[in-house]
C-alpha positions in Angstrom: 20.4 -99.7 -13.2 16.7 -98.8 -13.4 15.2 -98.6 -16.9 14.4 -94.8 -16.8 18.0 -94.1 -15.9 19.3 -96.4 -18.6 17.1 -94.7 -21.2 18.3 -91.2 -20.1 21.9 -92.3 -20.4 21.3 -93.7 -23.9 19.7 -90.5 -25.0 22.7 -88.5 -23.9 25.0 -90.8 -25.8 23.0 -90.9 -29.0 22.2 -87.2 -29.5 25.7 -86.1 -30.4 26.1 -88.8 -33.0 22.7 -88.0 -34.5 23.6 -84.3 -34.6 26.9 -85.0 -36.4 25.1 -87.0 -39.1 22.6 -84.2 -39.7 25.3 -81.5 -39.6 28.6 -83.1 -40.8 30.4 -79.7 -40.9 30.6 -79.8 -37.1 32.8 -82.9 -37.2 35.3 -81.5 -39.8 38.4 -79.6 -39.0 38.4 -76.2 -40.7 40.8 -74.8 -43.3 42.4 -71.6 -41.9 43.1 -68.8 -44.3 45.2 -65.9 -42.9 45.6 -62.3 -44.2 47.3 -59.4 -42.3 45.1 -56.5 -43.4 41.5 -55.8 -44.4 42.6 -55.5 -48.0 43.8 -59.2 -47.7 40.7 -60.6 -45.9 37.5 -58.7 -46.8 37.0 -60.3 -50.2 37.3 -63.8 -48.6 35.0 -63.1 -45.6 32.4 -61.8 -48.0 32.3 -65.2 -49.8 31.9 -67.3 -46.7 28.5 -68.9 -46.1 26.9 -68.7 -42.6 29.5 -66.3 -41.2 30.0 -65.8 -37.5 32.8 -63.7 -35.9 35.2 -64.3 -33.0 37.4 -61.5 -31.6 40.2 -62.6 -29.4 42.5 -59.9 -28.2 43.2 -57.7 -31.2 42.6 -60.5 -33.7 39.5 -61.3 -35.7 38.3 -64.7 -37.0 35.4 -65.2 -39.4 33.9 -68.7 -39.3 31.8 -70.0 -42.2 31.9 -72.5 -45.1 33.0 -72.8 -48.7 31.3 -75.5 -50.7 29.9 -76.8 -47.4 33.3 -77.2 -45.8 34.2 -75.2 -42.7 36.7 -72.4 -43.4 38.0 -69.7 -41.0 39.5 -66.4 -42.3 41.9 -64.9 -39.8 43.0 -61.2 -39.8 46.5 -61.7 -38.3 47.5 -58.0 -38.3 51.0 -57.1 -39.7 54.4 -58.4 -38.7 56.2 -61.5 -37.6 55.1 -61.4 -33.9 51.4 -61.0 -34.8 51.6 -63.8 -37.3 53.2 -66.2 -34.9 51.0 -65.4 -32.0 47.7 -65.6 -33.9 48.7 -68.9 -35.6 49.4 -70.5 -32.3 46.1 -69.2 -30.9 44.2 -70.5 -33.9 45.7 -73.9 -33.9 44.9 -74.4 -30.2 41.4 -73.0 -30.5 40.2 -74.2 -33.9 42.3 -77.3 -34.7 42.7 -76.4 -38.4 43.4 -79.2 -40.8 45.5 -76.9 -42.9 46.7 -73.2 -42.9 47.0 -70.9 -45.9 48.8 -67.6 -45.3 48.1 -65.3 -48.2 48.3 -61.6 -49.2 50.5 -59.1 -51.0 54.3 -59.0 -51.3 57.2 -57.2 -52.9 59.0 -58.9 -55.8 62.6 -60.2 -55.7 62.6 -61.6 -59.2 62.9 -59.3 -62.2 60.9 -61.6 -64.4 57.8 -61.4 -62.1 55.3 -58.7 -62.6 52.6 -57.0 -60.4 49.6 -59.4 -60.1 51.8 -62.5 -60.6 51.2 -65.0 -57.7 53.9 -67.1 -56.0 53.0 -70.5 -54.6 55.4 -70.9 -51.7 57.3 -74.2 -52.0 59.1 -72.9 -49.0 59.3 -69.8 -46.7 62.5 -68.4 -45.3 63.2 -66.0 -42.4 65.0 -63.0 -43.6 65.3 -61.4 -40.2 67.8 -63.6 -38.4 71.5 -62.6 -39.1 74.8 -62.3 -37.3 76.9 -59.3 -38.2 80.8 -59.5 -38.3 82.6 -57.6 -35.6 83.5 -54.1 -36.6 85.1 -51.5 -34.4 83.6 -48.1 -33.7 83.6 -45.9 -36.8 83.9 -48.9 -39.2 80.3 -48.6 -40.3 77.9 -51.4 -41.3 77.2 -53.5 -44.3 74.3 -55.9 -44.3 75.7 -57.7 -47.3 78.4 -59.1 -45.0 75.9 -60.5 -42.4 75.7 -64.2 -42.0 72.2 -65.9 -41.7 71.2 -67.7 -38.5 68.9 -70.7 -38.3 67.4 -70.1 -34.9 65.7 -73.6 -35.0 69.0 -75.5 -35.5 70.5 -75.2 -32.1 69.6 -75.5 -28.4 72.5 -73.2 -27.5 73.7 -69.9 -29.0 73.1 -69.9 -32.7 75.9 -67.5 -33.2 78.5 -70.1 -32.1 76.9 -73.1 -33.8 78.4 -73.7 -37.3 75.3 -75.8 -38.2 73.1 -72.7 -37.7 74.9 -70.6 -40.3 72.1 -70.8 -42.8 68.7 -69.3 -43.4 65.7 -70.8 -41.6 63.5 -72.6 -44.2 60.0 -74.1 -43.9 58.6 -76.3 -46.6 55.2 -75.9 -48.1 52.8 -78.8 -47.9 52.7 -80.9 -51.1 48.9 -81.4 -51.1 48.3 -77.7 -50.7 50.8 -76.8 -53.4 49.1 -79.3 -55.7 45.7 -77.7 -55.0 47.1 -74.2 -55.7 48.7 -75.4 -59.0 45.5 -77.1 -60.0 43.7 -73.7 -59.7 46.0 -71.9 -62.0 43.5 -72.1 -64.9 41.1 -70.0 -62.9 43.5 -67.0 -62.7 43.8 -64.6 -65.6 45.5 -61.6 -64.0 49.1 -62.9 -64.3 51.3 -65.9 -63.8 51.0 -68.5 -61.0 54.5 -69.8 -60.3 56.2 -71.8 -57.6 58.8 -70.0 -55.6 60.3 -69.0 -52.2 58.7 -66.5 -49.9 61.0 -64.5 -47.6 59.7 -62.8 -44.5 60.9 -60.3 -41.9 59.9 -57.1 -40.1 62.0 -55.2 -42.6 60.8 -53.4 -45.7 63.7 -53.9 -48.1 64.1 -51.4 -50.9 67.9 -51.7 -51.5 68.3 -53.5 -54.8 71.7 -55.1 -53.8 70.2 -56.5 -50.6 67.2 -57.9 -52.5 69.5 -59.4 -55.1 71.5 -61.1 -52.4 68.3 -62.7 -50.9 67.2 -63.8 -54.4 70.6 -65.2 -55.4 71.6 -66.8 -52.0 68.2 -67.9 -50.6 66.2 -68.2 -53.8 63.5 -65.7 -52.7 60.8 -64.7 -55.2 59.0 -62.3 -53.0 59.1 -60.8 -49.5 56.5 -60.1 -46.9 56.2 -59.7 -43.1 54.2 -62.8 -42.0 54.6 -66.1 -44.0 57.7 -67.6 -42.5 56.7 -66.8 -39.0 53.3 -68.5 -39.4 55.0 -71.4 -41.2 57.3 -71.9 -38.2 54.5 -72.1 -35.7 52.5 -74.4 -38.0 55.5 -76.7 -38.3 55.8 -77.0 -34.5 52.1 -78.1 -34.4 52.5 -80.4 -37.5 49.8 -78.6 -39.3 50.0 -78.5 -43.2 50.9 -75.0 -44.3 51.2 -73.0 -47.5 52.1 -69.5 -48.3 50.5 -67.7 -51.3 51.6 -64.2 -52.2 50.7 -61.9 -55.0 53.2 -59.2 -56.2 51.8 -55.8 -55.2 55.0 -54.1 -56.4 58.5 -55.1 -57.6 61.4 -52.8 -56.9 63.7 -55.0 -59.1 61.9 -54.0 -62.3 60.1 -50.8 -61.4 56.6 -52.5 -61.0 54.5 -49.8 -59.2 52.4 -50.6 -56.1 48.8 -51.6 -56.8 46.5 -51.9 -53.8 43.9 -53.9 -55.7 46.3 -56.9 -55.9 45.0 -58.1 -52.5 41.6 -58.6 -53.9 42.9 -60.5 -56.8 44.9 -62.8 -54.5 41.9 -63.6 -52.4 39.8 -64.5 -55.5 42.6 -67.0 -56.4 42.8 -68.3 -52.8 39.1 -68.9 -52.9 39.6 -71.3 -55.8 42.6 -72.9 -54.1 40.5 -73.6 -51.0 37.7 -75.1 -53.2 40.3 -77.4 -54.9 41.8 -78.4 -51.6 38.3 -79.2 -50.1 37.8 -81.6 -53.0 41.0 -83.5 -52.0 39.9 -83.6 -48.4 36.5 -85.0 -49.2 38.0 -87.6 -51.5 40.2 -88.8 -48.6 37.2 -88.9 -46.3 35.1 -90.9 -48.8 
């Protein structure tokens, strides 16, 4: 090879490595924070440094940094289908190192109050059930329905005895630890560990809520967390759900729309705590 050609090849190979040293953010996988609505994303996007925006289909992603580490805030839109689709899209496009799904939720635990925050040790799907056979005119009773774990069987879940359970996705231990370490920064209520239930149903029947709480251990319910958690698990991406109580039908806690802002302020501290653990691992 002639010397000019060799020098050209060396310059092509060297530039990317030099660029990464000068701008290490480029080489780091981002933390992805999800929220369904503007009231669950605007506070966080306003605190990102060096923000740029991507719009893909109906979804919006804000890319920036927190404490110099790359963070993406994703507006997922409401519901299980949106949460699943946008999580898969984000994992493929941005390769996040971890996902935090956060926002508002309705309470299932009478001892929890509006503004309390639940750190999701697990998330469960409250939308997959099999009803018993009833003849015409016999009516319906959701309390008699049997949960179905749609991840447990390759065949029909309705005929698989191993699938007669609620689908459950565990929260990542390192993310849980980061969230609990940030408890001291939050003064609006309690920060507790618990189970987040999700479905495309808004449940206001106290007996149905009580069943979920007693049988599946749910602390709160929303419409996104378990769906995003399911997709994250398929990609082996660490995941955590964080939900603030915006209302609680079990004790009459009235809806407060400002809870979404309070949750984002806490999540900001959680991200900062998690970034510290990531940088320690990288050191």
